[in-house]
C-alpha positions as CSV (number, residue, x, y, z in Angstrom):
1,X,-0.4,-0.1,0.0
2,X,2.8,2.5,1.0
3,X,4.2,1.7,-2.7
4,X,1.0,2.5,-4.3
5,X,0.6,6.2,-2.3
6,X,4.6,6.9,-3.1
7,X,3.9,6.1,-6.7
8,X,0.2,8.0,-6.6
9,X,2.9,11.2,-5.3
10,X,5.1,11.1,-7.6
11,X,2.6,11.3,-10.5
12,X,0.8,14.1,-8.6
13,X,4.1,16.4,-7.8
14,X,4.7,15.4,-12.2
15,X,2.5,16.3,-13.7
16,X,2.3,19.6,-11.5
17,X,5.6,20.8,-12.9
18,X,5.6,23.2,-15.4
19,X,6.4,22.4,-19.1
20,X,9.8,23.1,-20.5
21,X,9.9,26.2,-23.5
22,X,11.2,24.9,-26.7
23,X,14.7,26.4,-27.5
24,X,13.3,29.2,-29.9
25,X,10.8,30.7,-26.6
26,X,13.8,30.5,-24.3
27,X,15.8,33.3,-22.6
28,X,17.0,31.8,-19.3
29,X,20.4,29.7,-19.5
30,X,21.9,31.3,-22.6
31,X,24.7,33.7,-23.3
32,X,23.7,36.7,-25.2
33,X,25.8,38.9,-27.1
34,X,24.3,42.6,-27.6
35,X,25.0,43.5,-31.4
36,X,22.9,46.3,-31.8
37,X,21.5,49.1,-30.6
38,X,17.7,50.8,-31.7
39,X,19.1,50.3,-34.7
40,X,22.7,50.6,-34.7
41,X,25.4,48.3,-35.1
42,X,26.8,47.6,-31.1
43,X,31.3,47.1,-31.8
44,X,31.8,46.6,-28.4
45,X,31.6,43.3,-26.8
46,X,29.4,42.7,-24.3
47,X,27.7,39.3,-23.1
48,X,24.2,39.2,-21.5
49,X,23.0,36.2,-19.4
50,X,20.1,35.8,-17.2
51,X,19.4,32.8,-15.2
52,X,16.1,32.9,-12.3
53,X,16.3,36.1,-11.1
54,X,19.7,36.7,-11.5
55,X,21.5,38.5,-14.6
56,X,25.5,38.9,-15.0
57,X,27.2,39.0,-17.9
58,X,30.6,40.5,-19.8
59,X,31.5,44.1,-20.5
60,X,33.8,46.0,-22.6
61,X,36.3,46.2,-19.2
62,X,34.6,44.4,-16.4
63,X,32.5,41.5,-15.4
64,X,28.7,42.7,-13.8
65,X,25.7,41.5,-12.2
66,X,23.0,42.1,-10.9
67,X,19.2,41.2,-9.7
68,X,16.6,39.9,-12.7
69,X,13.1,41.3,-11.9
70,X,9.9,40.5,-13.3
71,X,8.6,37.5,-15.5
72,X,8.9,37.3,-19.2
73,X,8.2,39.2,-21.2
74,X,8.7,42.1,-18.2
75,X,12.4,43.0,-17.0
76,X,14.1,45.0,-15.0
77,X,17.4,44.9,-13.7
78,X,18.5,46.5,-10.3
79,X,21.4,46.3,-8.1
80,X,23.8,46.7,-10.7
81,X,27.7,46.6,-9.4
82,X,30.4,45.3,-11.5
83,X,34.3,44.7,-11.6
84,X,37.0,47.7,-10.7
85,X,39.4,46.5,-13.8
86,X,41.1,49.6,-15.2
87,X,40.6,49.8,-18.5
88,X,43.4,51.4,-20.8
89,X,41.0,52.3,-23.5
90,X,38.8,55.4,-22.8
91,X,36.2,54.2,-25.4
92,X,35.8,51.3,-24.1
93,X,35.2,52.4,-20.7
94,X,32.6,55.0,-22.0
95,X,30.9,52.1,-23.9
96,X,30.3,49.9,-20.5
97,X,29.0,53.0,-18.5
98,X,27.0,53.3,-21.7
99,X,25.2,49.8,-21.9
100,X,25.3,49.3,-18.1
101,X,22.6,52.0,-18.1
102,X,20.9,50.8,-21.5
103,X,20.6,47.9,-18.9
104,X,19.2,50.1,-16.1
105,X,16.5,51.4,-18.5
106,X,14.5,48.1,-20.4
107,X,11.4,47.4,-19.0
108,X,10.5,44.2,-20.7
109,X,12.6,41.0,-23.0
110,X,11.4,38.7,-25.6
111,X,12.4,36.4,-28.3
112,X,12.4,37.1,-31.7
113,X,13.8,35.1,-35.0
114,X,16.0,33.6,-32.1
115,X,17.2,36.5,-31.2
116,X,16.5,38.2,-27.2
117,X,15.4,41.6,-27.5
118,X,15.3,44.4,-24.4
119,X,12.8,47.5,-25.0
120,X,12.4,50.9,-23.0
121,X,11.9,53.8,-23.5
122,X,13.0,55.1,-26.4
123,X,15.5,51.8,-26.3
124,X,15.4,48.4,-27.9
125,X,19.0,46.0,-27.7
126,X,19.0,43.1,-29.8
127,X,21.5,40.4,-28.6
128,X,21.9,36.9,-30.3
129,X,23.5,33.4,-29.3
130,X,26.8,33.4,-28.1
131,X,28.0,30.5,-29.1
132,X,31.0,28.7,-27.1
133,X,34.4,29.2,-28.0
134,X,36.4,27.2,-26.3
135,X,38.1,29.2,-23.4
136,X,37.4,32.8,-24.3
137,X,35.4,35.4,-22.6
138,X,34.7,36.8,-26.1
């Protein structure tokens, strides 16, 4: 009798789990590379990874992390912090500051034809999926 009850309990729990999203709809657990901002190419290396309520990435100079708020399509990047590595190139430092500021402004997230798109007031950031390339950060 105990085994039957365990089986029934297991079957009920298995039925309560959320179905996995199809690969072309998933946004979490993927490394994304910023390729475009407001219709213009983004030339500095910037990555983003979303994992449940966390976000992480690497900017042109530093790694960053923060708290992700909202359930897609809602999005918020809160409590962003980054490492404090000096960057010899002023343009890269400027790009990193601009990126983190834009990330704070994003209020929605979606998948669109294999891309990740973050939107905010007057803002559209387009990310492509980053393919693994060995030990490289980028």
